[in-house]
C-alpha positions in Angstrom: -7.0 -3.3 -16.4 -3.4 -3.9 -17.2 -1.8 -6.8 -15.3 1.7 -8.3 -15.0 1.9 -12.0 -15.3 5.4 -13.3 -15.0 7.4 -11.1 -17.4 4.4 -10.3 -19.6 1.7 -7.7 -19.6 -1.9 -8.6 -20.3 -5.2 -6.7 -20.5 -7.8 -8.1 -18.1 -11.3 -7.9 -19.4 -13.9 -5.8 -17.6 -15.5 -8.7 -15.7 -12.2 -10.6 -15.4 -11.3 -9.1 -12.0 -14.6 -9.9 -10.4 -14.4 -13.5 -11.6 -10.9 -13.8 -10.0 -12.0 -12.5 -6.6 -15.3 -14.4 -6.3 -15.2 -16.9 -3.4 -12.5 -15.2 -1.3 -13.2 -13.9 2.2 -11.4 -10.6 1.7 -9.8 -8.6 -1.1 -6.6 -6.9 0.0 -4.8 -4.2 -1.9 -1.2 -3.1 -1.5 -0.7 0.3 -3.0 2.8 1.1 -4.2 3.7 -2.6 -4.0 7.2 -2.2 -5.6 8.6 -5.6 -6.4 5.5 -7.3 -4.9 7.2 -9.2 -2.1 4.5 -8.2 0.4 1.7 -9.4 -1.7 3.5 -12.7 -2.6 4.2 -13.5 1.1 0.7 -12.7 2.2 -0.8 -14.8 -0.6 1.3 -17.8 0.5 0.3 -17.4 4.2 -3.5 -16.9 3.7 -5.2 -18.7 0.8 -8.7 -17.5 1.9 -7.9 -13.9 0.9 -7.2 -12.5 -2.5 -4.2 -10.1 -2.7 -3.6 -7.3 -5.2 -0.4 -5.4 -5.7 -0.6 -2.1 -7.5 2.4 -0.1 -8.8 3.2 2.1 -11.8 6.6 0.4 -12.2 5.6 -2.8 -14.0 9.1 -4.1 -14.4 9.6 -4.3 -10.6 6.5 -6.4 -10.2 7.8 -9.0 -12.5 10.2 -10.3 -9.8 7.5 -11.6 -7.5 4.9 -12.2 -10.3 7.3 -14.8 -11.6 7.6 -16.4 -8.2 3.8 -16.4 -7.9 3.5 -18.2 -11.2 6.1 -20.8 -10.2 4.1 -21.5 -7.0 0.9 -21.5 -9.0 -0.7 -19.0 -6.6 -4.3 -18.2 -7.7 -5.0 -15.7 -4.9 -2.8 -12.8 -6.0 -2.6 -10.4 -8.9 -0.2 -7.6 -9.9 -1.7 -4.6 -11.7 -0.2 -1.5 -13.3 -1.6 1.6 -11.6 -1.3 4.3 -9.0 -3.5 6.5 -6.9 -3.6 8.9 -9.8 -4.5 6.1 -12.2 -6.7 3.6 -10.4 -8.3 0.9 -12.5 -12.1 1.5 -12.1 -12.7 -2.2 -11.3 -11.1 -1.8 -7.9 -13.6 0.8 -6.5 -15.8 -0.4 -3.7 -14.2 -3.9 -3.9 -11.5 -3.8 -1.3 -11.7 -5.0 2.3 -8.2 -3.8 3.4 -5.6 -1.5 1.9 -1.9 -1.5 2.9 0.4 1.3 2.1 3.9 0.2 3.3 6.8 2.6 3.4 5.7 4.8 0.5 8.0 7.0 -1.5 7.7 9.8 -4.0 4.2 11.1 -4.8 2.5 8.5 -2.6 4.5 9.6 0.4 3.9 13.2 -0.4 0.1 12.6 -0.5 0.2 11.0 3.0 2.7 13.3 4.6 0.9 16.4 3.4 -2.6 15.1 4.3 -3.9 15.4 0.8 -7.7 15.4 1.0 -8.2 14.2 -2.6 -5.9 11.2 -1.9 -7.9 10.4 1.3 -11.1 10.4 -0.7 -9.8 8.1 -3.4 -8.6 5.6 -0.9 -11.9 5.8 0.9 -13.8 5.1 -2.3 -11.7 1.9 -2.9 -12.9 0.3 0.3 -16.0 -1.6 1.1 -18.2 -0.7 4.1 -16.1 -0.9 7.3 -12.9 -1.4 5.2 -9.5 -0.8 6.8 -6.6 1.3 5.7 -3.2 0.6 7.2 -0.3 3.0 6.5 3.3 2.6 7.6 5.4 5.5 6.7 8.4 7.6 7.8 11.5 9.4 6.6 14.6 11.1 7.9 15.5 14.5 6.3 19.2 13.9 7.1 19.2 10.7 5.1 16.9 11.7 2.3 17.6 15.5 2.0 17.1 15.9 -1.7 13.8 14.0 -1.7 12.5 15.7 1.4 13.3 19.1 0.0 11.9 18.3 -3.5 8.6 17.1 -2.1 8.5 19.8 0.6 7.8 17.1 3.3 6.9 18.3 6.8 8.9 17.5 9.9 7.2 14.3 11.4 9.3 14.2 14.6 6.6 16.3 16.3 3.3 14.7 17.3 1.3 17.8 16.3 2.4 17.3 12.7 1.2 13.7 12.7 -2.2 14.9 14.0 -2.2 17.5 11.2 -1.6 14.8 8.6 -4.4 12.7 10.0 -6.9 15.6 9.9 -7.6 14.9 6.2 -8.5 11.3 7.0 -10.7 12.0 10.1 -13.7 13.0 8.1 -13.7 9.7 6.3 -12.1 7.3 8.8 -12.0 6.4 12.4 -8.5 6.1 13.8 -8.0 2.7 15.4 -4.3 2.8 16.1 -1.4 5.1 15.8 2.1 4.3 17.1 5.8 4.5 16.4 7.4 1.2 15.3 10.6 -0.3 16.6 13.3 -1.7 14.4 12.1 -5.2 15.1 8.6 -4.2 14.0 9.9 -2.8 10.8 12.0 -5.9 10.1 8.8 -8.0 10.4 7.2 -6.2 7.5 7.5 -8.4 4.5 8.8 -5.8 2.0 12.2 -5.6 0.5 12.7 -2.0 1.6 11.7 -2.8 5.2 14.4 -5.5 5.4 17.0 -2.9 4.4 15.7 -0.4 7.0 16.0 -2.9 9.7 19.8 -2.7 9.5 20.0 1.1 8.7 20.0 4.2 10.9 17.1 4.8 13.3 14.3 6.8 11.9 10.7 7.5 12.9 8.4 5.1 11.3 4.7 5.3 12.1 1.9 2.8 11.8 -1.6 4.1 11.4 -4.7 2.0 11.1 -8.0 3.6 10.0 -11.4 2.2 9.5 -13.9 3.6 6.9 -16.8 5.4 8.5 -20.2 4.0 7.5 
Protein backbone atom coordinates (compact mmCIF):
# COMPACT_ATOMS: atom_id res chain seq x y z
CA UNK A 1 0.00 0.00 0.00
CA UNK A 2 1.47 3.34 -1.09
CA UNK A 3 0.84 6.12 1.44
CA UNK A 4 1.48 9.87 1.46
CA UNK A 5 3.16 11.18 4.60
CA UNK A 6 3.76 14.90 4.42
CA UNK A 7 5.42 15.46 1.05
CA UNK A 8 6.82 11.94 0.86
CA UNK A 9 5.53 8.60 -0.40
CA UNK A 10 6.17 5.41 1.52
CA UNK A 11 5.26 1.76 1.08
CA UNK A 12 3.24 0.43 4.01
CA UNK A 13 3.99 -3.21 4.77
CA UNK A 14 1.27 -5.83 4.43
CA UNK A 15 0.34 -5.93 8.12
CA UNK A 16 1.08 -2.24 8.66
CA UNK A 17 -2.45 -1.04 7.95
CA UNK A 18 -4.00 -3.51 10.37
CA UNK A 19 -1.60 -2.39 13.08
CA UNK A 20 -2.60 1.24 12.51
CA UNK A 21 -6.35 0.66 12.79
CA UNK A 22 -6.26 -1.65 15.82
CA UNK A 23 -8.07 -0.18 18.80
CA UNK A 24 -10.29 2.28 16.93
CA UNK A 25 -14.09 2.06 17.08
CA UNK A 26 -14.59 2.56 13.33
CA UNK A 27 -12.52 2.75 10.18
CA UNK A 28 -13.84 5.40 7.78
CA UNK A 29 -12.81 5.70 4.13
CA UNK A 30 -13.16 8.82 1.96
CA UNK A 31 -12.95 7.77 -1.70
CA UNK A 32 -11.74 10.53 -4.02
CA UNK A 33 -10.50 12.57 -1.08
CA UNK A 34 -8.77 15.22 -3.23
CA UNK A 35 -6.60 17.40 -1.01
CA UNK A 36 -7.70 15.45 2.09
CA UNK A 37 -9.43 18.30 3.93
CA UNK A 38 -12.47 16.14 4.80
CA UNK A 39 -10.36 13.38 6.37
CA UNK A 40 -8.19 15.86 8.24
CA UNK A 41 -11.20 17.68 9.74
CA UNK A 42 -12.93 14.43 10.72
CA UNK A 43 -9.77 13.08 12.36
CA UNK A 44 -9.48 16.26 14.44
CA UNK A 45 -13.13 16.03 15.54
CA UNK A 46 -13.25 12.35 16.45
CA UNK A 47 -10.18 10.63 17.86
CA UNK A 48 -12.01 7.31 18.41
CA UNK A 49 -12.29 6.66 14.66
CA UNK A 50 -9.54 6.05 12.11
CA UNK A 51 -9.94 8.00 8.86
CA UNK A 52 -8.49 7.04 5.50
CA UNK A 53 -8.37 9.31 2.45
CA UNK A 54 -7.87 7.61 -0.91
CA UNK A 55 -7.10 9.39 -4.18
CA UNK A 56 -4.96 8.68 -7.26
CA UNK A 57 -3.60 12.27 -7.20
CA UNK A 58 -0.90 11.92 -4.57
CA UNK A 59 0.33 15.53 -4.87
CA UNK A 60 -3.06 16.89 -3.81
CA UNK A 61 -3.07 14.82 -0.64
CA UNK A 62 0.23 16.35 0.48
CA UNK A 63 -1.64 19.53 1.49
CA UNK A 64 -3.55 18.03 4.40
CA UNK A 65 -1.10 15.21 5.03
CA UNK A 66 1.40 17.91 6.01
CA UNK A 67 -1.19 19.52 8.30
CA UNK A 68 -1.92 16.13 9.89
CA UNK A 69 1.79 15.63 10.53
CA UNK A 70 2.12 19.02 12.18
CA UNK A 71 -0.86 18.21 14.44
CA UNK A 72 0.62 14.74 15.08
CA UNK A 73 -2.67 13.09 14.19
CA UNK A 74 -2.39 9.34 14.59
CA UNK A 75 -5.94 8.54 13.44
CA UNK A 76 -5.71 9.38 9.75
CA UNK A 77 -3.89 8.08 6.70
CA UNK A 78 -3.68 9.17 3.07
CA UNK A 79 -3.26 6.41 0.51
CA UNK A 80 -2.73 6.38 -3.24
CA UNK A 81 -5.52 4.49 -4.95
CA UNK A 82 -8.86 4.57 -6.73
CA UNK A 83 -11.91 2.36 -7.20
CA UNK A 84 -10.06 0.75 -10.11
CA UNK A 85 -6.92 0.30 -8.02
CA UNK A 86 -7.95 -0.50 -4.45
CA UNK A 87 -5.23 -1.66 -2.05
CA UNK A 88 -6.28 -5.19 -1.02
CA UNK A 89 -5.69 -4.39 2.67
CA UNK A 90 -8.86 -2.26 2.66
CA UNK A 91 -11.34 -4.99 1.73
CA UNK A 92 -13.78 -5.97 4.51
CA UNK A 93 -12.11 -3.47 6.87
CA UNK A 94 -14.28 -0.37 6.50
CA UNK A 95 -17.24 0.65 8.68
CA UNK A 96 -18.26 3.69 6.65
CA UNK A 97 -17.44 5.04 3.21
CA UNK A 98 -17.89 8.64 2.10
CA UNK A 99 -17.92 9.73 -1.53
CA UNK A 100 -18.18 13.50 -1.47
CA UNK A 101 -18.87 15.44 -4.66
CA UNK A 102 -17.03 13.05 -6.99
CA UNK A 103 -15.77 14.01 -10.42
CA UNK A 104 -14.40 12.24 -13.48
CA UNK A 105 -14.57 8.44 -13.54
CA UNK A 106 -15.82 8.26 -9.95
CA UNK A 107 -18.81 10.47 -10.79
CA UNK A 108 -19.45 8.49 -13.97
CA UNK A 109 -19.58 5.21 -12.03
CA UNK A 110 -22.19 6.64 -9.68
CA UNK A 111 -24.30 8.60 -12.18
CA UNK A 112 -24.51 5.63 -14.55
CA UNK A 113 -25.22 3.13 -11.78
CA UNK A 114 -22.20 0.95 -12.56
CA UNK A 115 -22.86 -2.51 -11.07
CA UNK A 116 -19.16 -3.43 -10.89
CA UNK A 117 -18.49 -0.22 -8.95
CA UNK A 118 -21.32 -0.99 -6.50
CA UNK A 119 -19.88 -4.46 -5.90
CA UNK A 120 -16.37 -3.12 -5.20
CA UNK A 121 -17.69 -0.61 -2.68
CA UNK A 122 -19.83 -3.33 -1.09
CA UNK A 123 -16.78 -5.57 -0.68
CA UNK A 124 -14.85 -2.84 1.13
CA UNK A 125 -17.43 -2.63 3.92
CA UNK A 126 -17.80 -4.71 7.03
CA UNK A 127 -21.18 -6.22 7.96
CA UNK A 128 -23.83 -3.46 8.26
CA UNK A 129 -21.34 -0.94 6.86
CA UNK A 130 -22.64 2.38 5.54
CA UNK A 131 -22.04 4.14 2.23
CA UNK A 132 -22.78 7.88 2.02
CA UNK A 133 -22.72 9.52 -1.40
CA UNK A 134 -23.09 13.25 -2.07
CA UNK A 135 -23.10 14.05 -5.77
CA UNK A 136 -24.50 16.35 -8.39
CA UNK A 137 -23.68 18.38 -11.48
CA UNK A 138 -25.20 20.95 -13.78
CA UNK A 139 -24.76 20.37 -17.55
CA UNK A 140 -24.91 24.12 -18.24
CA UNK A 141 -21.91 24.74 -15.96
CA UNK A 142 -19.91 21.61 -16.85
CA UNK A 143 -20.93 20.99 -20.49
CA UNK A 144 -17.68 19.44 -21.71
CA UNK A 145 -17.34 17.01 -18.80
CA UNK A 146 -21.04 16.09 -18.87
CA UNK A 147 -20.81 15.37 -22.60
CA UNK A 148 -17.46 13.55 -22.37
CA UNK A 149 -18.73 11.20 -19.68
CA UNK A 150 -22.21 10.88 -21.17
CA UNK A 151 -23.82 11.74 -17.83
CA UNK A 152 -27.60 11.38 -17.54
CA UNK A 153 -29.97 14.19 -16.58
CA UNK A 154 -30.39 14.04 -12.79
CA UNK A 155 -33.07 16.68 -12.55
CA UNK A 156 -35.73 13.98 -12.79
CA UNK A 157 -36.49 11.67 -9.86
CA UNK A 158 -36.87 8.64 -12.11
CA UNK A 159 -33.25 8.96 -13.22
CA UNK A 160 -32.06 8.97 -9.61
CA UNK A 161 -34.07 5.81 -9.00
CA UNK A 162 -32.43 4.26 -12.05
CA UNK A 163 -29.00 5.14 -10.65
CA UNK A 164 -29.90 3.53 -7.33
CA UNK A 165 -31.11 0.32 -8.96
CA UNK A 166 -27.53 -0.99 -9.20
CA UNK A 167 -27.10 -0.52 -5.44
CA UNK A 168 -30.45 -1.96 -4.32
CA UNK A 169 -29.32 -5.59 -4.64
CA UNK A 170 -26.45 -4.96 -2.25
CA UNK A 171 -27.64 -2.11 -0.03
CA UNK A 172 -30.70 -0.88 1.84
CA UNK A 173 -31.50 2.77 1.09
CA UNK A 174 -31.72 4.66 4.39
CA UNK A 175 -31.92 8.23 3.11
CA UNK A 176 -32.16 10.12 -0.17
CA UNK A 177 -32.67 13.87 -0.33
CA UNK A 178 -31.62 17.01 -2.13
CA UNK A 179 -29.25 19.28 -0.21
CA UNK A 180 -29.60 23.02 0.32
CA UNK A 181 -26.69 25.41 -0.19
CA UNK A 182 -26.31 25.58 3.59
CA UNK A 183 -26.05 21.78 3.73
CA UNK A 184 -23.39 21.82 1.02
CA UNK A 185 -21.41 24.51 2.81
CA UNK A 186 -21.30 22.36 5.93
CA UNK A 187 -19.46 19.57 4.10
CA UNK A 188 -15.80 19.86 5.06
CA UNK A 189 -14.30 19.63 1.58
CA UNK A 190 -12.55 22.35 -0.39
CA UNK A 191 -14.87 21.92 -3.38
CA UNK A 192 -18.01 22.11 -1.20
CA UNK A 193 -16.90 25.46 0.18
CA UNK A 194 -16.65 26.80 -3.38
CA UNK A 195 -20.04 25.41 -4.40
CA UNK A 196 -21.68 27.19 -1.48
CA UNK A 197 -21.07 30.50 -3.23
CA UNK A 198 -21.70 29.32 -6.80
CA UNK A 199 -24.84 28.84 -8.87
CA UNK A 200 -27.62 26.63 -7.61
CA UNK A 201 -27.36 23.03 -8.71
CA UNK A 202 -28.97 19.77 -7.70
CA UNK A 203 -26.83 17.98 -5.13
CA UNK A 204 -28.14 14.72 -3.67
CA UNK A 205 -27.27 12.93 -0.48
CA UNK A 206 -27.80 9.17 -0.48
CA UNK A 207 -27.12 6.91 2.50
CA UNK A 208 -27.06 3.16 1.98
CA UNK A 209 -26.43 0.30 4.38
CA UNK A 210 -24.82 -2.98 3.35
CA UNK A 211 -27.24 -5.89 3.34
CA UNK A 212 -26.22 -8.77 5.58
